[in-house]
C-alpha positions in Angstrom: -36.6 235.2 -39.0 -35.5 236.4 -35.8 -33.9 239.8 -35.8 -30.7 238.3 -33.9 -30.4 235.6 -36.6 -30.5 238.1 -39.3 -27.8 240.3 -37.5 -25.6 237.1 -37.3 -26.1 236.4 -40.9 -24.9 240.0 -41.5 -21.8 239.5 -39.5 -20.9 236.2 -41.3 -21.3 238.1 -44.7 -19.4 241.1 -43.8 -16.6 240.3 -41.2 -14.5 237.8 -43.4 -14.5 240.1 -46.3 -13.6 243.1 -44.1 -10.7 241.2 -42.7 -9.7 240.0 -46.0 -9.7 243.4 -47.6 -7.7 245.0 -44.9 -5.1 242.4 -44.8 -4.9 241.2 -48.5 -6.7 243.7 -50.7 -4.8 242.7 -53.9 -5.8 239.0 -53.4 -9.6 239.9 -53.1 -9.3 242.3 -56.0 -7.6 239.7 -58.2 -10.6 237.1 -57.3 -13.0 239.7 -58.6 -10.9 240.2 -61.8 -9.2 243.5 -60.9 -5.6 242.8 -61.8 -2.8 245.3 -61.6 -4.3 247.2 -58.7 -2.3 250.4 -57.8 -1.5 251.6 -54.3 -4.5 254.0 -54.2 -6.9 251.1 -55.3 -5.6 248.9 -52.5 -5.8 251.8 -50.1 -9.5 252.2 -51.0 -10.0 248.3 -50.7 -8.8 248.6 -47.2 -11.1 251.5 -46.3 -13.9 249.5 -47.8 -12.7 246.5 -45.5 -12.9 248.8 -42.5 -16.4 249.8 -43.5 -17.5 246.2 -43.7 -15.9 245.6 -40.2 -18.1 248.5 -39.1 -21.3 247.0 -40.4 -20.4 243.7 -38.7 -19.8 245.6 -35.5 -23.1 247.4 -35.8 -24.9 244.0 -36.4 -23.2 242.6 -33.4 -24.3 245.5 -31.4 -27.9 245.6 -32.8 -28.5 241.8 -32.5 -30.3 242.1 -29.0 -32.1 245.3 -29.8 -36.0 244.9 -29.4 -38.4 246.1 -32.1 -39.2 249.7 -31.6 -38.1 253.2 -32.0 -34.3 252.7 -32.3 -34.4 249.5 -34.4 -36.5 250.8 -37.2 -34.3 253.9 -38.2 -31.1 252.0 -37.8 -32.3 249.2 -40.1 -33.5 251.8 -42.5 -30.1 253.5 -42.6 -28.4 250.1 -43.2 -30.9 249.1 -45.8 -30.2 252.4 -47.6 -26.4 251.8 -47.5 -26.7 248.2 -48.7 -29.0 249.1 -51.4 -26.4 251.7 -52.7 -23.9 248.8 -52.5 -26.1 246.6 -54.6 -26.2 249.4 -57.3 -22.4 250.1 -57.2 -21.7 246.3 -57.4 -24.1 246.0 -60.4 -22.4 249.0 -62.2 -18.9 247.6 -61.6 -20.1 244.2 -63.0 -21.8 245.4 -65.9 -19.0 247.7 -66.9 -16.6 244.9 -66.9 -14.6 246.3 -63.9 -15.7 243.2 -61.9 -15.8 239.7 -63.4 -18.9 237.4 -63.0 -18.1 236.9 -59.3 -19.2 240.5 -58.9 -22.9 239.2 -59.3 -22.5 237.5 -55.9 -22.0 240.9 -54.4 -24.9 242.3 -56.2 -27.1 239.5 -54.9 -25.7 239.6 -51.3 -26.2 243.3 -51.2 -29.7 243.1 -52.6 -30.7 240.4 -50.1 -29.4 242.5 -47.2 -30.9 245.7 -48.4 -34.4 243.9 -48.7 -34.1 242.2 -45.4 -32.9 245.4 -43.5 -35.8 247.1 -45.2 -38.3 244.6 -44.0 -37.1 245.3 -40.3 -37.2 249.0 -40.9 -40.9 248.7 -42.0 -42.0 246.1 -39.6 -43.2 247.1 -36.0 -43.2 243.3 -34.9 -40.5 241.3 -33.3 -40.3 238.4 -35.7 -40.4 238.9 -39.4 -40.8 236.2 -42.1 -38.0 237.0 -44.7 -37.2 233.7 -46.4 
């Protein structure tokens, strides 16, 4: 898969959730089974939405970056962050904080963690991911 295509997939996966969490965190929390969220939880949801938009902006900025010295460490950092996201989503789902929809977050984070890791470890321009 071309790096640009991967970055565009990351934007599609993060930007809508970022906007939704900033504008309607209670509605998103309800979808994931988190009912009765307090003001502090909603604020944290908005912070998380801002971080998702940051990831989308980073992917947008990186999409034309050629393979080399800059792309590899940036991809490694994003891979680490998304791997942590997969672990947090798994813990939240296993503990019952999130409903079964939480597993979609686990799968999405795990996919992107692996994909970003492939780009971090690959010196080539085009990488076969799927």
